[in-house]
C-alpha positions in Angstrom: 11.4 101.5 -58.5 12.7 98.7 -56.2 10.6 95.5 -56.5 11.0 92.1 -55.0 9.9 88.6 -56.0 9.0 85.6 -53.5 9.8 82.6 -55.2 7.5 80.0 -53.2 8.7 76.6 -54.6 8.5 75.1 -51.0 5.8 77.2 -49.7 6.3 79.8 -46.9 5.8 80.5 -43.3 6.5 83.3 -41.1 10.0 82.3 -40.2 11.0 81.5 -43.6 9.9 84.9 -44.9 11.8 86.5 -41.8 14.8 84.3 -42.9 14.7 85.4 -46.6 14.6 89.1 -45.6 17.7 88.6 -43.4 19.5 86.6 -45.9 18.7 89.4 -48.5 20.3 92.1 -46.1 17.9 92.9 -43.4 19.7 93.7 -40.5 19.3 90.9 -37.5 20.4 93.4 -35.0 18.1 96.0 -36.2 15.2 93.3 -36.1 16.0 92.5 -32.7 16.0 96.0 -31.6 12.7 96.6 -33.3 11.1 93.6 -31.7 12.1 94.9 -28.4 9.5 97.3 -28.7 7.0 94.7 -28.2 7.9 94.5 -24.5 8.0 90.6 -24.6 10.6 89.7 -22.0 10.5 86.0 -22.6 10.7 85.8 -26.1 14.0 85.8 -28.2 15.1 85.5 -31.8 17.8 83.2 -32.9 19.2 83.5 -36.4 21.5 80.8 -37.8 23.0 79.9 -41.2 22.0 76.4 -42.3 22.3 74.2 -45.5 19.0 73.1 -47.1 19.6 70.8 -50.3 23.2 72.0 -50.5 22.1 75.8 -50.6 23.0 78.2 -47.8 20.2 79.8 -46.2 19.1 81.7 -42.9 17.0 80.2 -40.4 15.1 82.3 -37.8 14.0 80.4 -34.8 11.6 82.3 -32.2 12.1 80.9 -28.7 9.9 81.6 -25.6 11.9 81.1 -22.3 9.7 80.1 -19.4 6.6 80.7 -21.6 3.7 78.5 -20.1 0.8 80.0 -22.3 -0.2 77.5 -24.8 -2.4 80.2 -26.7 -3.5 83.9 -26.9 -6.8 85.2 -28.2 -7.0 87.8 -30.6 -7.9 90.6 -28.1 -4.6 89.4 -26.2 -2.6 89.8 -29.2 -4.1 93.4 -30.0 -3.1 94.4 -26.4 0.3 93.3 -27.1 0.7 95.3 -30.3 -1.1 98.3 -28.8 0.8 98.7 -25.8 4.0 98.2 -27.8 6.5 101.0 -28.8 6.2 100.1 -32.5 5.6 102.9 -35.2 1.8 103.4 -35.9 2.2 102.2 -39.4 3.6 99.0 -38.2 1.1 98.6 -35.6 -1.9 99.3 -38.1 -0.5 96.8 -40.6 0.2 94.1 -38.1 -3.4 94.3 -36.5 -4.8 94.1 -40.0 -2.9 90.9 -40.8 -4.0 89.2 -37.5 -7.6 90.2 -38.1 -7.7 88.6 -41.5 -6.4 85.4 -39.9 -9.0 85.4 -37.0 -11.8 86.4 -39.5 -11.3 83.4 -41.8 -10.9 81.1 -38.9 -13.9 82.1 -37.1 -15.8 81.7 -40.3 -14.5 78.1 -41.0 -15.1 76.8 -37.5 -18.2 78.9 -36.8 -16.9 80.6 -33.8 -16.8 84.2 -32.7 -13.5 86.0 -33.5 -13.0 86.7 -29.8 -12.6 82.9 -29.4 -10.1 82.4 -32.2 -6.7 81.5 -30.4 -3.2 81.6 -31.9 -0.8 78.9 -30.7 3.0 78.0 -30.9 4.6 79.4 -27.8 1.5 81.1 -26.9 1.0 82.9 -30.1 4.0 85.0 -29.6 6.0 83.5 -32.5 3.3 84.7 -35.0 3.4 88.2 -33.3 7.4 88.2 -34.0 6.7 86.7 -37.5 4.2 89.3 -38.7 5.5 92.4 -36.8 9.1 91.4 -38.0 7.9 90.8 -41.6 6.1 94.3 -41.9 8.9 96.2 -40.4 11.3 94.6 -42.6 9.6 95.0 -45.8 9.7 98.7 -45.1 13.3 98.8 -44.0 14.2 96.9 -47.4 12.7 99.8 -49.2 10.6 97.5 -51.3 7.9 99.5 -53.3 6.3 96.6 -54.8 6.3 92.9 -54.0 5.4 90.2 -56.4 4.7 86.5 -55.5 5.1 83.4 -57.5 2.5 80.5 -57.6 2.7 79.1 -54.1 3.4 75.3 -53.5 0.9 74.3 -50.6 2.1 70.9 -50.0 -0.4 67.9 -49.5 -1.5 65.1 -47.0 -2.9 66.2 -43.7 -1.7 68.3 -40.7 -2.5 68.0 -37.2 -3.6 71.0 -35.2 -6.1 72.1 -32.3 -9.0 71.3 -34.5 -7.7 67.8 -35.2 -6.5 66.1 -38.5 -7.1 68.6 -41.1 -6.3 68.4 -45.1 -3.4 70.3 -46.6 -3.5 73.3 -47.3 -5.4 73.8 -44.1 -8.7 75.5 -44.5 -7.8 78.9 -43.2 -4.6 78.9 -45.2 -6.6 78.2 -48.5 -9.3 80.8 -47.5 -6.6 83.4 -47.1 -5.3 82.3 -50.5 -8.5 82.8 -52.3 -7.9 84.3 -55.7 -4.4 83.7 -55.8 -2.6 80.8 -57.9 -1.6 77.8 -56.0 -0.6 74.2 -56.5 0.8 71.1 -54.9 4.1 69.4 -56.0 3.0 66.2 -54.4 5.0 66.2 -51.2 2.8 65.2 -48.2 3.6 67.9 -45.7 2.1 71.5 -45.0 4.5 73.8 -46.9 2.0 76.9 -46.6 1.1 78.0 -43.1 -1.7 80.5 -42.3 0.8 83.1 -41.2 2.8 82.7 -44.4 -0.5 83.1 -46.4 -1.5 86.1 -44.7 1.9 87.9 -44.8 2.1 87.0 -48.8 -1.5 88.2 -49.4 -1.2 91.3 -47.3 2.1 92.5 -48.5 2.1 91.2 -51.9 0.8 93.1 -54.9 0.8 90.5 -57.9 0.8 86.8 -58.1 2.3 84.8 -60.8 5.3 85.0 -63.0 8.5 86.6 -62.2 8.4 90.3 -63.4 11.5 91.6 -65.7 13.9 92.9 -63.2 17.8 93.4 -62.3 18.4 91.1 -59.3 20.6 92.9 -56.7 20.2 90.9 -53.7 18.9 87.4 -53.3 18.0 85.8 -49.9 17.1 82.3 -48.8 14.6 81.8 -45.7 14.9 78.1 -44.4 12.1 75.8 -43.3 12.5 73.7 -40.4 11.7 70.3 -42.0 14.3 68.3 -44.2 12.4 67.4 -47.5 13.2 65.6 -50.9 13.7 69.1 -52.3 15.4 72.3 -50.9 13.1 73.6 -48.0 13.6 77.2 -48.9 11.7 80.4 -49.7 13.8 82.6 -52.2 13.6 86.6 -52.1 15.0 88.3 -55.1 15.2 92.1 -54.6 16.0 94.6 -57.6 15.1 97.0 -59.7 12.3 96.9 -62.4 13.6 96.5 -65.8 11.6 97.6 -68.9 8.2 98.9 -68.6 7.6 100.7 -65.3 4.1 101.8 -65.3 2.2 98.5 -66.2 -0.7 96.7 -64.9 -2.6 93.4 -65.4 -6.1 93.9 -67.1 -8.9 91.6 -68.3 -9.9 91.8 -72.0 -13.6 90.5 -72.5 -14.9 90.2 -75.9 -17.9 88.8 -77.8 -19.4 89.0 -81.2 -22.8 90.2 -81.6 -24.9 90.0 -85.1 -28.4 90.3 -83.9 -28.8 93.0 -81.4 -30.5 96.4 -82.2 -27.7 98.9 -82.7 -29.5 101.5 -80.7 -28.8 99.2 -77.5 -25.0 99.8 -77.9 -25.2 103.4 -76.2 -26.8 101.9 -73.2 -24.5 98.8 -73.0 -21.4 101.2 -73.0 -22.9 103.5 -70.6 -23.6 100.6 -68.2 -20.1 99.1 -68.4 -18.3 102.4 -67.9 -20.5 102.6 -64.7 -19.2 99.2 -63.8 -15.6 100.6 -63.6 -14.7 99.2 -67.1 -11.5 100.9 -68.3 -12.2 100.7 -71.9 -15.2 99.9 -74.1 -15.2 99.9 -77.8 -17.0 98.5 -80.8 -15.3 97.0 -84.1 -17.4 96.1 -87.3 -16.3 92.6 -88.3 -17.8 90.0 -90.8 -18.9 86.5 -89.3 -19.8 83.2 -91.0 -21.6 83.6 -94.4 -20.1 87.3 -94.4 -22.8 88.6 -92.0 -22.0 91.9 -90.6 -21.5 92.0 -86.8 -20.0 93.9 -84.1 -17.1 93.0 -81.9 -17.8 94.3 -78.3 -14.7 94.7 -76.4 -14.3 95.5 -72.7 -11.1 96.2 -70.7 -11.5 95.9 -66.9 -9.8 95.1 -63.6 -9.8 91.3 -62.8 -12.2 92.0 -59.7 -14.9 93.1 -62.1 -14.6 90.4 -64.6 -17.6 88.4 -63.0 -19.9 91.2 -63.1 -19.0 92.0 -66.7 -19.5 88.6 -67.8 -22.7 88.5 -66.2 -23.7 91.8 -67.9 -22.8 90.3 -71.3 -25.0 87.3 -70.9 -28.0 89.0 -69.5 -28.1 92.5 -71.2 -27.1 91.5 -74.6 -28.0 88.9 -77.3 -24.9 87.1 -77.2 -24.6 83.3 -76.1 -20.9 83.3 -75.3 -18.0 85.5 -74.0 -14.2 85.0 -74.1 -11.7 86.7 -72.0 -7.9 86.8 -71.5 -5.5 88.5 -69.0 -3.0 91.0 -70.7 -0.7 93.6 -69.4 -1.0 97.3 -70.5 1.1 100.3 -69.7 -0.2 103.8 -69.1 1.4 107.2 -68.8 0.9 109.1 -65.7 -2.2 111.7 -66.3 -2.9 114.9 -64.6 -5.1 117.8 -65.4 -3.4 121.1 -65.2 -4.4 124.6 -65.8 -2.3 127.2 -68.1 -3.3 130.6 -68.5 -3.3 132.0 -72.2 -4.0 135.6 -73.5 -7.8 134.4 -73.8 -8.3 132.9 -70.5 -7.4 129.7 -68.4 -7.5 126.3 -70.4 -7.3 122.9 -68.7 -4.9 120.5 -70.2 -4.6 116.8 -70.0 -0.9 116.2 -69.1 0.6 112.5 -69.8 4.1 111.8 -68.3 6.2 108.9 -68.9 9.7 108.5 -67.0 9.3 111.7 -65.6 9.1 113.5 -68.8 5.9 115.2 -70.3 5.0 113.2 -73.5 1.5 114.7 -74.3 -0.2 117.9 -73.4 -3.8 118.1 -75.0 -6.1 121.1 -74.4 -9.5 120.4 -73.0 -12.0 121.0 -76.1 -14.8 122.3 -74.0 -12.5 125.1 -72.4 -11.5 126.1 -75.9 -15.0 126.2 -77.2 -16.1 128.3 -74.3 -13.3 131.0 -74.7 -13.9 131.0 -78.5 -17.5 131.9 -77.8 -16.6 134.3 -75.0 -13.7 136.1 -76.9 -15.7 135.9 -80.3 -12.6 134.6 -82.0 -12.3 131.2 -84.0 -12.0 127.9 -82.5 -8.8 127.3 -84.5 -7.3 130.4 -83.1 -7.9 129.5 -79.5 -6.3 126.0 -80.1 -3.4 127.7 -81.8 -2.8 129.7 -78.5 -3.5 126.8 -76.5 -0.4 124.8 -78.3 1.6 127.8 -77.9 1.2 128.2 -74.3 1.5 124.3 -73.8 4.9 124.4 -75.6 6.1 127.1 -73.4 5.1 125.1 -70.2 6.9 121.9 -71.6 10.4 123.9 -72.1 10.0 125.5 -68.7 9.2 122.1 -66.9 12.1 120.6 -68.9 14.5 123.4 -67.9 13.4 123.0 -64.2 13.8 119.2 -64.4 17.4 119.5 -65.8 18.4 122.2 -63.4 17.2 119.9 -60.4 19.2 117.1 -61.8 22.3 119.2 -61.8 
């Protein structure tokens, strides 16, 4: 699987993202040809090599020849995208990103979305940055994009609403739930367009994943700063565990709850999209027997799980941590046996079948229907499963040849 990592040690902007993509191998000619589909006669894209902090990088400059408009509304931006000759997928994703920016701007400034305007050569540079990045992401063949903690900068920034703190309110709203920090430099490092692209295209934020780097690109920012004003893009293949995900592990110790309540607790937690719920007998202080209640859940349900623990159990405290887990691919298949069809839970890892388990209820039903022992049904199921695995392995080997 091809993955990429944005190292945002100096924030990110739309032009820096495009520059990093081009520096990592995206064709400037291909980008210009794609942007021609926007049918913007007065807009051009200039690509040049620059040095930032002694590091060679690519800088992208969007220019508007004879452009007299100072801003455009969301409706006008949508009209440009809709009447373009872009592929439907690029149109849809670009509209979605503009909609997100306009939505947070409208909420912050208490304006209808129709009154939100995009600036910088009439808002056209944002169109180029967003459409170009969406198209470039697909062209580079990136399956998953990871993003580092983002340096947002500091100080204040001047915009149409006056003097605002950095990060700008819209930028911060777009980054809600994502890891950000400031290195202390008093300049806007992360722009709303940069934040919208990172959070729309990025799947995970945090540390760099294990990967074999194949291409590295640097996108240059416009300002000269005490540190290299660059956005680094690393593209490569994921190394090690491919099928992994981040989960939250939530735990609490309980020694004073009616044991009959655990059935209710587990049922409710599973209805809240908990991935796993289990109980472990433990000894607490003074050797009191107790129960460790553990829940594994997605990060987005952490808040509701904590609320449930404190409201529905007798615990007075909850602890949690983020972990990574790997899961084999799972699929339910049906295999015909001499006694009838049996559903199997098939687990795959790295393209290979690593486990094939017959469904108990199907085996039980066939045992009763055929008036044979359950043991015999399981033996037949295992035999049919072995034949299935061997035939699948032969087909896979033949396809590879």
